[in-house]
DRENRONU-454129 format. One record per residue: x, y, z of N, C-alpha, C in turn. Coordinates in nm, 2 decimals, always signed. Layout:
<migus>
     nc1     nc2     nc3    cac1    cac2    cac3     cc1     cc2     cc3
       X       Y       Z       X       Y       Z       X       Y       Z
...
</migus>
This chain:
<migus>
     nc1     nc2     nc3    cac1    cac2    cac3     cc1     cc2     cc3
   +1.48   +1.54   -1.21   +1.39   +1.47   -1.20   +1.36   +1.36   -1.36
   +1.37   +1.45   -1.45   +1.38   +1.37   -1.60   +1.46   +1.22   -1.55
   +1.54   +1.19   -1.50   +1.60   +1.06   -1.47   +1.51   +0.97   -1.42
   +1.46   +0.98   -1.28   +1.35   +0.91   -1.23   +1.20   +0.93   -1.34
   +1.19   +1.02   -1.38   +1.08   +1.05   -1.48   +1.09   +0.88   -1.58
   +1.18   +0.91   -1.62   +1.26   +0.79   -1.74   +1.25   +0.64   -1.67
   +1.32   +0.62   -1.57   +1.28   +0.49   -1.45   +1.16   +0.47   -1.46
   +1.05   +0.57   -1.42   +0.97   +0.53   -1.35   +0.85   +0.46   -1.52
   +0.88   +0.53   -1.65   +0.85   +0.54   -1.73   +0.87   +0.39   -1.80
   +0.94   +0.38   -1.82   +0.98   +0.27   -1.89   +1.00   +0.17   -1.79
   +0.92   +0.15   -1.62   +0.89   +0.02   -1.58   +0.79   +0.01   -1.61
   +0.68   +0.15   -1.62   +0.61   +0.07   -1.64   +0.53   +0.04   -1.78
   +0.59   +0.05   -1.88   +0.59   -0.02   -2.01   +0.60   -0.15   -1.98
   +0.71   -0.14   -1.93   +0.76   -0.31   -1.92   +0.65   -0.45   -1.85
   +0.61   -0.33   -1.75   +0.52   -0.37   -1.68   +0.34   -0.44   -1.77
   +0.32   -0.30   -1.85   +0.22   -0.35   -1.90   +0.27   -0.39   -2.02
   +0.35   -0.45   -2.08   +0.39   -0.59   -2.14   +0.40   -0.69   -2.14
   +0.35   -0.71   -2.00   +0.28   -0.85   -1.96   +0.15   -0.84   -1.92
   +0.07   -0.78   -1.97   -0.08   -0.76   -1.96   -0.14   -0.93   -1.88
   -0.09   -1.00   -1.94   -0.20   -1.09   -1.94   -0.12   -1.21   -1.78
   +0.02   -1.15   -1.75   +0.05   -1.17   -1.63   -0.03   -1.09   -1.54
   -0.02   -1.00   -1.52   -0.08   -0.84   -1.45   -0.26   -0.90   -1.44
   -0.37   -0.97   -1.52   -0.47   -1.02   -1.51   -0.47   -1.09   -1.43
   -0.39   -1.18   -1.45   -0.41   -1.35   -1.41   -0.39   -1.29   -1.21
   -0.34   -1.25   -1.19   -0.23   -1.19   -1.06   -0.38   -1.10   -1.00
   -0.44   -1.06   -1.07   -0.56   -0.96   -1.03   -0.68   -1.05   -1.03
   -0.65   -1.17   -1.02   -0.80   -1.24   -0.98   -0.77   -1.30   -0.82
   -0.71   -1.26   -0.78   -0.73   -1.32   -0.61   -0.75   -1.18   -0.57
   -0.81   -1.08   -0.65   -0.90   -1.00   -0.53   -1.01   -1.03   -0.54
   -1.06   -1.13   -0.64   -1.22   -1.20   -0.67   -1.23   -1.26   -0.59
   -1.12   -1.36   -0.53   -1.12   -1.43   -0.44   -1.17   -1.40   -0.30
   -1.09   -1.31   -0.26   -1.08   -1.25   -0.13   -1.20   -1.17   -0.17
   -1.30   -1.02   -0.26   -1.40   -1.03   -0.19   -1.47   -1.13   -0.21
   -1.51   -1.22   -0.27   -1.66   -1.30   -0.25   -1.58   -1.36   -0.15
   -1.50   -1.40   -0.02   -1.48   -1.45   +0.10   -1.55   -1.33   +0.21
   -1.50   -1.21   +0.20   -1.52   -1.13   +0.27   -1.76   -1.05   +0.25
   -1.72   -1.09   +0.15   -1.86   -1.09   +0.11   -1.99   -1.18   +0.18
   -1.92   -1.29   +0.16   -2.02   -1.42   +0.28   -1.98   -1.41   +0.45
   -1.89   -1.31   +0.49   -1.81   -1.32   +0.59   -1.91   -1.19   +0.60
   -1.91   -1.08   +0.58   -1.95   -0.96   +0.61   -2.18   -1.01   +0.66
   -2.19   -1.05   +0.54   -2.35   -1.06   +0.52   -2.33   -1.14   +0.58
   -2.29   -1.24   +0.64   -2.31   -1.30   +0.81   -2.34   -1.23   +0.89
   -2.25   -1.16   +0.92   -2.20   -1.06   +1.04   -2.30   -0.91   +1.04
   -2.36   -0.90   +0.97   -2.49   -0.79   +0.95   -2.61   -0.84   +0.95
   -2.64   -0.93   +0.90   -2.72   -1.06   +0.94   -2.74   -1.12   +1.13
   -2.64   -1.12   +1.14   -2.64   -1.19   +1.29   -2.67   -1.07   +1.37
   -2.64   -0.93   +1.36   -2.61   -0.80   +1.45   -2.75   -0.76   +1.40
   -2.83   -0.80   +1.34   -2.99   -0.76   +1.29   -2.96   -0.64   +1.22
   -2.91   -0.55   +1.22   -2.86   -0.43   +1.14   -2.86   -0.43   +0.96
   -2.88   -0.29   +0.94   -2.82   -0.27   +0.79   -2.71   -0.15   +0.80
   -2.69   -0.12   +0.96   -2.53   -0.04   +0.92   -2.52   -0.08   +1.10
   -2.34   -0.05   +1.04   -2.22   -0.09   +1.19   -2.11   +0.05   +1.21
   -2.16   +0.08   +1.27   -2.07   +0.21   +1.35   -2.06   +0.30   +1.16
   -2.14   +0.32   +1.15   -2.17   +0.41   +1.00   -2.13   +0.34   +0.89
   -2.09   +0.23   +0.90   -2.09   +0.17   +0.72   -2.24   +0.05   +0.73
   -2.26   +0.04   +0.61   -2.33   -0.03   +0.54   -2.30   -0.13   +0.47
   -2.31   -0.29   +0.48   -2.31   -0.37   +0.44   -2.19   -0.40   +0.26
   -2.27   -0.25   +0.18   -2.26   -0.24   +0.05   -2.08   -0.12   +0.12
   -2.11   -0.04   +0.18   -1.98   +0.04   +0.19   -1.87   -0.04   +0.22
   -1.92   -0.14   +0.30   -1.80   -0.22   +0.39   -1.75   -0.29   +0.32
   -1.82   -0.34   +0.20   -1.77   -0.37   +0.07   -1.64   -0.37   +0.00
   -1.72   -0.24   -0.04   -1.60   -0.16   -0.17   -1.50   -0.07   -0.08
   -1.51   -0.04   +0.04   -1.40   -0.05   +0.16   -1.30   -0.13   +0.14
   -1.32   -0.27   +0.18   -1.22   -0.37   +0.16   -1.13   -0.39   -0.01
   -1.27   -0.41   -0.07   -1.19   -0.38   -0.25   -1.08   -0.32   -0.27
   -1.14   -0.13   -0.20   -0.99   -0.10   -0.23   -0.88   -0.05   -0.12
   -0.94   -0.18   +0.02   -0.81   -0.21   +0.08   -0.73   -0.32   +0.04
   -0.81   -0.36   -0.02   -0.72   -0.58   -0.09   -0.67   -0.46   -0.22
   -0.71   -0.37   -0.29   -0.64   -0.33   -0.41   -0.50   -0.28   -0.35
   -0.45   -0.20   -0.26   -0.37   -0.14   -0.21   -0.26   -0.20   -0.13
   -0.33   -0.34   -0.07   -0.22   -0.43   +0.03   -0.19   -0.53   -0.15
   -0.28   -0.55   -0.22   -0.21   -0.68   -0.33   -0.13   -0.56   -0.42
   -0.10   -0.50   -0.44   +0.01   -0.38   -0.54   +0.12   -0.38   -0.48
   +0.11   -0.42   -0.37   +0.24   -0.33   -0.32   +0.36   -0.41   -0.37
   +0.51   -0.33   -0.44   +0.54   -0.45   -0.50   +0.68   -0.45   -0.34
   +0.72   -0.56   -0.38   +0.80   -0.63   -0.23   +1.00   -0.58   -0.23
   +0.92   -0.42   -0.26   +1.08   -0.32   -0.24   +1.21   -0.40   -0.14
   +1.12   -0.44   +0.00   +1.23   -0.46   +0.08   +1.28   -0.62   +0.00
   +1.21   -0.68   -0.05   +1.26   -0.85   -0.08   +1.43   -0.79   -0.18
   +1.37   -0.69   -0.23   +1.49   -0.67   -0.39   +1.58   -0.64   -0.30
   +1.57   -0.50   -0.20   +1.67   -0.48   -0.21   +1.80   -0.55   -0.10
   +1.73   -0.66   -0.01   +1.76   -0.76   +0.10   +1.83   -0.85   -0.03
   +1.78   -0.93   -0.20   +1.82   -0.96   -0.29   +1.93   -0.94   -0.35
   +1.95   -0.77   -0.35   +2.09   -0.72   -0.43   +2.16   -0.73   -0.34
   +2.16   -0.73   -0.16   +2.26   -0.69   -0.09   +2.33   -0.88   -0.08
   +2.23   -0.96   -0.08   +2.30   -1.11   -0.11   +2.34   -1.12   -0.18
   +2.32   -1.10   -0.33   +2.41   -1.16   -0.46   +2.52   -1.04   -0.45
   +2.54   -0.94   -0.41   +2.62   -0.86   -0.40   +2.62   -0.75   -0.54
   +2.48   -0.78   -0.62   +2.47   -0.66   -0.72   +2.44   -0.49   -0.67
   +2.45   -0.52   -0.48   +2.39   -0.35   -0.47   +2.54   -0.22   -0.50
   +2.69   -0.31   -0.55   +2.78   -0.28   -0.54   +2.76   -0.16   -0.66
   +2.69   -0.25   -0.81   +2.69   -0.22   -0.87   +2.62   -0.04   -0.88
   +2.47   -0.09   -0.80   +2.39   -0.05   -0.76   +2.41   +0.14   -0.71
   +2.47   +0.09   -0.59   +2.53   +0.18   -0.54   +2.61   +0.30   -0.59
   +2.69   +0.25   -0.74   +2.83   +0.34   -0.82   +2.73   +0.39   -1.00
   +2.62   +0.34   -0.89   +2.51   +0.43   -1.09   +2.50   +0.56   -1.05
   +2.49   +0.64   -1.15   +2.45   +0.80   -1.15   +2.31   +0.85   -1.11
   +2.25   +0.78   -1.01   +2.12   +0.83   -1.00   +2.12   +0.85   -0.80
   +2.06   +0.86   -0.74   +1.97   +0.82   -0.56   +1.94   +0.70   -0.58
   +2.03   +0.62   -0.49   +1.94   +0.43   -0.48   +1.82   +0.45   -0.41
   +1.80   +0.56   -0.30   +1.64   +0.55   -0.26   +1.54   +0.63   -0.38
   +1.61   +0.66   -0.47   +1.46   +0.79   -0.57   +1.46   +0.67   -0.68
   +1.55   +0.53   -0.70   +1.54   +0.48   -0.83   +1.47   +0.43   -0.80
   +1.45   +0.30   -0.71   +1.43   +0.23   -0.59   +1.21   +0.27   -0.61
   +1.26   +0.39   -0.59   +1.03   +0.49   -0.59   +1.07   +0.46   -0.68
   +1.09   +0.53   -0.81   +1.06   +0.51   -0.94   +1.01   +0.37   -0.96
   +1.07   +0.27   -0.96   +1.06   +0.16   -1.00   +0.95   +0.10   -0.94
   +0.95   +0.12   -0.81   +0.81   +0.02   -0.78   +0.72   +0.16   -0.76
   +0.69   +0.30   -0.80   +0.59   +0.33   -0.83   +0.55   +0.30   -1.00
   +0.63   +0.20   -1.04   +0.59   +0.20   -1.17   +0.50   +0.07   -1.16
   +0.60   -0.01   -1.07   +0.50   -0.14   -1.03   +0.37   -0.14   -0.95
   +0.38   -0.06   -0.87   +0.22   -0.01   -0.79   +0.08   -0.02   -0.91
   +0.18   +0.10   -0.94   +0.04   +0.20   -1.07   +0.00   +0.11   -1.19
   +0.06   -0.04   -1.22   +0.04   -0.13   -1.32   -0.04   -0.21   -1.23
   +0.00   -0.27   -1.13   -0.07   -0.35   -1.05   -0.19   -0.33   -0.97
   -0.21   -0.19   -0.97   -0.37   -0.13   -0.90   -0.44   -0.15   -1.05
   -0.40   -0.08   -1.12   -0.52   -0.09   -1.23   -0.61   -0.21   -1.25
   -0.51   -0.27   -1.25   -0.59   -0.41   -1.28   -0.65   -0.46   -1.10
   -0.57   -0.52   -1.06   -0.66   -0.50   -0.91   -0.78   -0.45   -0.89
   -0.84   -0.34   -0.92   -0.92   -0.20   -0.92   -0.99   -0.29   -1.02
   -0.98   -0.31   -1.15   -1.10   -0.30   -1.22   -1.13   -0.46   -1.21
   -1.05   -0.57   -1.20   -1.09   -0.71   -1.12   -1.21   -0.70   -1.02
   -1.18   -0.63   -0.86   -1.23   -0.62   -0.76   -1.36   -0.54   -0.77
   -1.35   -0.41   -0.83   -1.46   -0.34   -0.88   -1.60   -0.43   -0.94
   -1.56   -0.48   -1.03   -1.58   -0.57   -1.12   -1.66   -0.66   -1.03
   -1.60   -0.73   -0.91   -1.69   -0.83   -0.85   -1.77   -0.77   -0.81
   -1.71   -0.67   -0.69   -1.82   -0.59   -0.55   -1.90   -0.51   -0.66
   -1.90   -0.49   -0.77   -2.05   -0.40   -0.81   -2.15   -0.55   -0.80
   -2.08   -0.66   -0.88   -2.18   -0.74   -0.87   -2.27   -0.83   -0.76
   -2.19   -0.79   -0.70   -2.24   -0.85   -0.56   -2.24   -0.76   -0.47
   -2.27   -0.64   -0.45   -2.33   -0.54   -0.35   -2.39   -0.40   -0.43
   -2.35   -0.36   -0.61   -2.44   -0.31   -0.62   -2.32   -0.17   -0.68
   -2.34   -0.02   -0.72   -2.22   +0.04   -0.80   -2.18   +0.14   -0.71
   -2.08   +0.16   -0.75   -1.95   +0.23   -0.59   -1.99   +0.39   -0.58
   -1.94   +0.42   -0.50   -1.97   +0.52   -0.46   -1.94   +0.64   -0.49
   -2.03   +0.80   -0.49   -2.02   +0.89   -0.55   -1.83   +0.91   -0.64
   -1.85   +0.91   -0.77   -1.74   +0.91   -0.84   -1.64   +1.05   -0.87
   -1.70   +1.16   -0.79   -1.65   +1.27   -0.79   -1.54   +1.27   -0.73
   -1.55   +1.17   -0.59   -1.44   +1.11   -0.50   -1.33   +1.09   -0.56
   -1.33   +1.03   -0.65   -1.23   +0.93   -0.69   -1.13   +1.02   -0.70
   -1.11   +1.13   -0.78   -0.94   +1.24   -0.79   -0.93   +1.22   -0.62
   -1.00   +1.24   -0.56   -0.92   +1.29   -0.40   -0.85   +1.16   -0.29
   -0.94   +1.01   -0.37   -0.89   +0.88   -0.32   -0.75   +0.88   -0.40
   -0.76   +0.89   -0.54   -0.62   +0.91   -0.59   -0.49   +0.94   -0.51
   -0.53   +1.06   -0.53   -0.44   +1.11   -0.46   -0.37   +1.09   -0.34
   -0.50   +1.07   -0.27   -0.41   +0.98   -0.13   -0.37   +0.84   -0.14
   -0.41   +0.77   -0.26   -0.34   +0.63   -0.24   -0.23   +0.67   -0.33
   -0.17   +0.80   -0.35   -0.07   +0.82   -0.39   +0.08   +0.82   -0.31
   +0.02   +0.94   -0.17   +0.02   +0.94   -0.07   +0.10   +0.89   +0.02
   -0.03   +0.74   +0.02   -0.03   +0.67   +0.08   +0.09   +0.53   +0.07
   +0.11   +0.52   -0.07   +0.23   +0.46   -0.12   +0.35   +0.47   -0.10
   +0.39   +0.66   -0.10   +0.51   +0.71   -0.04   +0.52   +0.67   +0.07
   +0.44   +0.65   +0.13   +0.45   +0.67   +0.36   +0.46   +0.48   +0.34
   +0.41   +0.43   +0.25   +0.45   +0.29   +0.24   +0.63   +0.21   +0.22
   +0.65   +0.33   +0.10   +0.73   +0.30   +0.07   +0.84   +0.32   +0.08
   +0.85   +0.45   +0.19   +0.95   +0.45   +0.33   +0.97   +0.34   +0.41
   +0.85   +0.28   +0.46   +0.85   +0.18   +0.55   +0.95   +0.04   +0.48
   +0.89   +0.01   +0.38   +0.96   -0.08   +0.31   +1.15   -0.03   +0.29
   +1.12   +0.06   +0.25   +1.28   +0.08   +0.21   +1.35   +0.05   +0.33
   +1.31   +0.11   +0.44   +1.39   +0.16   +0.60   +1.40   -0.04   +0.61
   +1.28   -0.16   +0.57   +1.31   -0.28   +0.58   +1.43   -0.34   +0.50
   +1.43   -0.30   +0.37   +1.53   -0.30   +0.29   +1.69   -0.27   +0.34
   +1.67   -0.11   +0.38   +1.78   -0.09   +0.44   +1.87   -0.18   +0.55
   +1.79   -0.25   +0.62   +1.84   -0.32   +0.74   +1.87   -0.39   +0.69
   +1.89   -0.49   +0.55   +1.93   -0.58   +0.49   +2.08   -0.59   +0.49
   +2.17   -0.40   +0.49   +2.24   -0.39   +0.46   +2.33   -0.42   +0.63
   +2.26   -0.49   +0.71   +2.30   -0.53   +0.82   +2.27   -0.66   +0.83
   +2.15   -0.70   +0.81   +2.15   -0.83   +0.87   +2.13   -0.97   +0.74
   +2.09   -0.89   +0.61   +2.09   -0.97   +0.51   +1.95   -1.02   +0.50
   +1.89   -1.12   +0.57   +1.76   -1.12   +0.57   +1.68   -0.99   +0.61
   +1.53   -1.00   +0.57   +1.46   -0.88   +0.64   +1.31   -0.96   +0.62
   +1.33   -1.11   +0.59   +1.17   -1.11   +0.61   +1.11   -1.11   +0.75
   +1.13   -1.13   +0.82   +1.09   -1.10   +0.97   +1.08   -0.98   +0.97
   +1.15   -0.91   +0.95   +1.10   -0.75   +0.94   +0.95   -0.78   +0.88
   +0.96   -0.76   +0.75   +0.87   -0.77   +0.66   +0.71   -0.82   +0.73
   +0.74   -0.97   +0.78   +0.61   -1.03   +0.82   +0.57   -0.94   +0.94
   +0.64   -0.86   +1.03   +0.56   -0.80   +1.14   +0.52   -0.64   +1.08
   +0.54   -0.64   +0.95   +0.51   -0.48   +0.89   +0.38   -0.50   +0.81
   +0.39   -0.60   +0.77   +0.29   -0.70   +0.69   +0.19   -0.66   +0.76
   +0.16   -0.74   +0.89   +0.04   -0.78   +1.01   +0.01   -0.70   +1.10
   +0.10   -0.52   +1.08   +0.06   -0.42   +1.11   -0.05   -0.34   +1.07
   -0.01   -0.36   +0.92   -0.09   -0.34   +0.76   -0.26   -0.38   +0.82
   -0.22   -0.55   +0.79   -0.33   -0.62   +0.83   -0.45   -0.54   +0.97
   -0.38   -0.51   +1.04   -0.48   -0.52   +1.15   -0.46   -0.33   +1.18
   -0.38   -0.30   +1.18   -0.36   -0.13   +1.25   -0.41   +0.01   +1.09
   -0.33   -0.14   +1.01   -0.37   -0.05   +0.90   -0.52   -0.01   +0.85
   -0.55   -0.09   +0.90   -0.76   -0.13   +0.88   -0.72   -0.20   +0.70
   -0.70   -0.36   +0.73   -0.74   -0.42   +0.58   -0.83   -0.51   +0.62
   -0.81   -0.55   +0.70   -0.90   -0.69   +0.75   -0.99   -0.65   +0.83
   -1.03   -0.59   +0.88   -1.14   -0.53   +0.96   -1.13   -0.31   +0.93
   -1.22   -0.26   +0.85   -1.24   -0.12   +0.89   -1.25   -0.06   +1.06
   -1.16   +0.08   +1.05   -1.05   +0.12   +1.18   -1.20   +0.13   +1.27
   -1.30   +0.13   +1.19   -1.41   +0.16   +1.22   -1.53   +0.06   +1.31
   -1.48   -0.03   +1.32   -1.53   -0.15   +1.40   -1.46   -0.16   +1.52
   -1.35   -0.09   +1.56   -1.31   -0.13   +1.63   -1.34   -0.08   +1.82
   -1.31   -0.10   +1.92   -1.34   +0.00   +2.03   -1.26   +0.10   +2.06
   -1.37   +0.25   +2.09   -1.29   +0.34   +2.05   -1.10   +0.40   +2.07
   -1.11   +0.31   +2.19   -0.97   +0.35   +2.26   -0.94   +0.24   +2.11
   -0.89   +0.17   +2.09   -0.82   +0.14   +2.04   -0.81   +0.22   +1.87
   -0.93   +0.23   +1.83   -0.94   +0.29   +1.71   -0.84   +0.42   +1.68
   -0.84   +0.48   +1.81   -0.80   +0.59   +1.86   -0.64   +0.60   +1.81
   -0.58   +0.49   +1.90   -0.43   +0.44   +1.88   -0.44   +0.46   +1.72
   -0.51   +0.38   +1.66   -0.47   +0.34   +1.53   -0.43   +0.41   +1.39
   -0.58   +0.54   +1.44   -0.58   +0.62   +1.33   -0.46   +0.75   +1.35
   -0.39   +0.70   +1.50   -0.29   +0.79   +1.47   -0.13   +0.76   +1.40
   -0.14   +0.63   +1.37   -0.07   +0.56   +1.35   -0.02   +0.60   +1.19
   +0.07   +0.58   +1.10   +0.12   +0.63   +1.02   +0.06   +0.49   +0.92
   +0.03   +0.37   +0.99   -0.04   +0.27   +0.92   -0.18   +0.29   +0.83
   -0.25   +0.41   +0.96   -0.40   +0.42   +0.89   -0.37   +0.50   +0.74
   -0.28   +0.61   +0.74   -0.26   +0.68   +0.64   -0.24   +0.61   +0.50
   -0.23   +0.42   +0.49   -0.18   +0.37   +0.37   -0.30   +0.34   +0.37
   -0.38   +0.27   +0.42   -0.49   +0.17   +0.36   -0.62   +0.24   +0.43
   -0.64   +0.27   +0.53   -0.78   +0.27   +0.58   -0.83   +0.44   +0.58
   -0.71   +0.52   +0.54   -0.72   +0.66   +0.53   -0.81   +0.65   +0.41
   -0.75   +0.63   +0.29   -0.78   +0.62   +0.12   -0.92   +0.52   +0.11
   -0.93   +0.47   +0.16   -1.06   +0.34   +0.18   -1.15   +0.41   +0.22
   -1.16   +0.49   +0.33   -1.25   +0.53   +0.45   -1.28   +0.60   +0.30
   -1.23   +0.75   +0.28   -1.28   +0.86   +0.17   -1.35   +0.76   +0.08
   -1.29   +0.66   +0.02   -1.36   +0.61   -0.11   -1.49   +0.60   -0.09
   -1.55   +0.53   +0.03   -1.65   +0.47   +0.09   -1.75   +0.64   +0.10
   -1.71   +0.76   +0.14   -1.76   +0.84   +0.17   -1.71   +0.94   +0.18
   -1.66   +1.01   +0.04   -1.56   +1.15   +0.00   -1.62   +1.25   +0.07
   -1.53   +1.36   +0.10   -1.60   +1.46   +0.21   -1.47   +1.53   +0.21
   -1.49   +1.67   +0.16   -1.34   +1.76   +0.16   -1.23   +1.78   +0.28
   -1.40   +1.74   +0.40   -1.31   +1.75   +0.51   -1.22   +1.65   +0.55
   -1.26   +1.59   +0.54   -1.19   +1.42   +0.58   -1.11   +1.45   +0.47
   -1.13   +1.51   +0.36   -0.94   +1.45   +0.24   -0.85   +1.54   +0.32
   -0.96   +1.69   +0.37   -0.79   +1.76   +0.38   -0.73   +1.73   +0.53
   -0.80   +1.66   +0.59   -0.77   +1.58   +0.75   -0.69   +1.49   +0.71
   -0.68   +1.40   +0.62   -0.64   +1.29   +0.57   -0.47   +1.33   +0.54
   -0.51   +1.42   +0.45   -0.41   +1.49   +0.34   -0.31   +1.58   +0.48
   -0.31   +1.66   +0.53   -0.24   +1.71   +0.66   -0.21   +1.54   +0.73
   -0.23   +1.44   +0.80   -0.16   +1.37   +0.82   -0.09   +1.35   +0.77
   -0.09   +1.28   +0.63   +0.01   +1.18   +0.53   +0.10   +1.23   +0.53
   +0.04   +1.41   +0.51   +0.23   +1.46   +0.46   +0.34   +1.50   +0.58
   +0.21   +1.47   +0.69   +0.29   +1.51   +0.85   +0.36   +1.33   +0.81
   +0.37   +1.28   +0.84   +0.43   +1.14   +0.79   +0.47   +1.08   +0.69
   +0.46   +1.16   +0.60   +0.56   +1.13   +0.50   +0.72   +1.17   +0.49
   +0.69   +1.34   +0.48   +0.84   +1.43   +0.58   +0.87   +1.35   +0.66
   +0.83   +1.28   +0.80   +0.90   +1.21   +0.95   +0.96   +1.16   +0.85
   +0.91   +1.01   +0.81   +0.95   +0.92   +0.77   +1.08   +0.96   +0.65
   +1.02   +1.02   +0.53   +1.11   +1.10   +0.44   +1.23   +1.09   +0.52
   +1.23   +1.22   +0.60   +1.30   +1.24   +0.68   +1.46   +1.11   +0.75
   +1.34   +1.05   +0.80   +1.43   +0.90   +0.90   +1.45   +0.78   +0.75
   +1.41   +0.79   +0.62   +1.50   +0.69   +0.56   +1.64   +0.74   +0.52
   +1.59   +0.86   +0.49   +1.72   +0.90   +0.41   +1.81   +0.94   +0.49
   +1.82   +0.95   +0.66   +1.96   +0.96   +0.74   +1.95   +0.80   +0.73
   +1.86   +0.74   +0.75   +1.87   +0.56   +0.80   +1.97   +0.51   +0.66
   +1.97   +0.55   +0.51   +2.07   +0.53   +0.38   +2.19   +0.56   +0.46
   +2.22   +0.72   +0.45   +2.33   +0.77   +0.47   +2.41   +0.70   +0.62
   +2.38   +0.65   +0.69   +2.45   +0.58   +0.82   +2.48   +0.42   +0.72
   +2.39   +0.37   +0.71   +2.38   +0.19   +0.68   +2.49   +0.21   +0.63
   +2.55   +0.28   +0.48   +2.64   +0.26   +0.40   +2.73   +0.26   +0.46
   +2.78   +0.29   +0.56   +2.95   +0.26   +0.61   +2.88   +0.09   +0.74
   +2.78   +0.06   +0.71   +2.74   -0.10   +0.75   +2.75   -0.17   +0.67
   +2.73   -0.16   +0.56   +2.67   -0.28   +0.42   +2.86   -0.35   +0.40
   +2.82   -0.50   +0.40   +2.93   -0.57   +0.35   +2.86   -0.62   +0.26
   +2.96   -0.66   +0.17   +2.93   -0.66   +0.03   +2.97   -0.82   -0.01
   +2.88   -0.89   -0.04   +2.87   -1.01   -0.05   +3.03   -1.04   -0.19
   +3.12   -1.12   -0.26   +3.16   -1.14   -0.36   +3.30   -1.05   -0.35
   +3.28   -0.95   -0.25   +3.43   -0.90   -0.28   +3.39   -0.73   -0.35
</migus>
């Protein structure tokens, strides 16, 4: 694992070298949070209540801040793999003395953590100014652990989409579908608590909720029992998706046609 740790730390260092670019990119979360504030303030006012489905306006905004941080920090791993297939550089990558999937996981984790730091700082500042201080900081270590496991689940999905490029080369349609699943069933646009009970039950059982909704909900209401339930679900889905992506990689190698000979 020293090999992949070195890849991760190198990518982390490379990304932090362009801190100004990361800071500029993180400003988009400020715009999103301002829009969400106006939308949900009007919603709570129209409902004539301070709490909807167990969430106050303050909790909803902090939930959305973390959800946006997770989604905006995601590297486009599937697009990277697709471009490598298109230009033929995939041939060199597959011949390198490392595991193809673990390499992309190490690079992606470095990209994710650096982007997350800047998005989290920008999002927290605007959320604090809009609705007050964040939830209990004693729950933050649990949230960070949940975010990491959630990202690993997301990596498995994006790696699967990237592996589809071994056959189709272009994966934009698959990326679009997956993104919309995260937006709706993952709880990025609307907390799953606001869904009808039947739809909420379905969404919470799917892996998308474990990447966004679970960590964000834990953030606004830290609780050991909630964390234990979330952790168990994440481990199950991570094991299942890890097995699927590993088997698919082994199978897709035989389908690959490398451009350029």
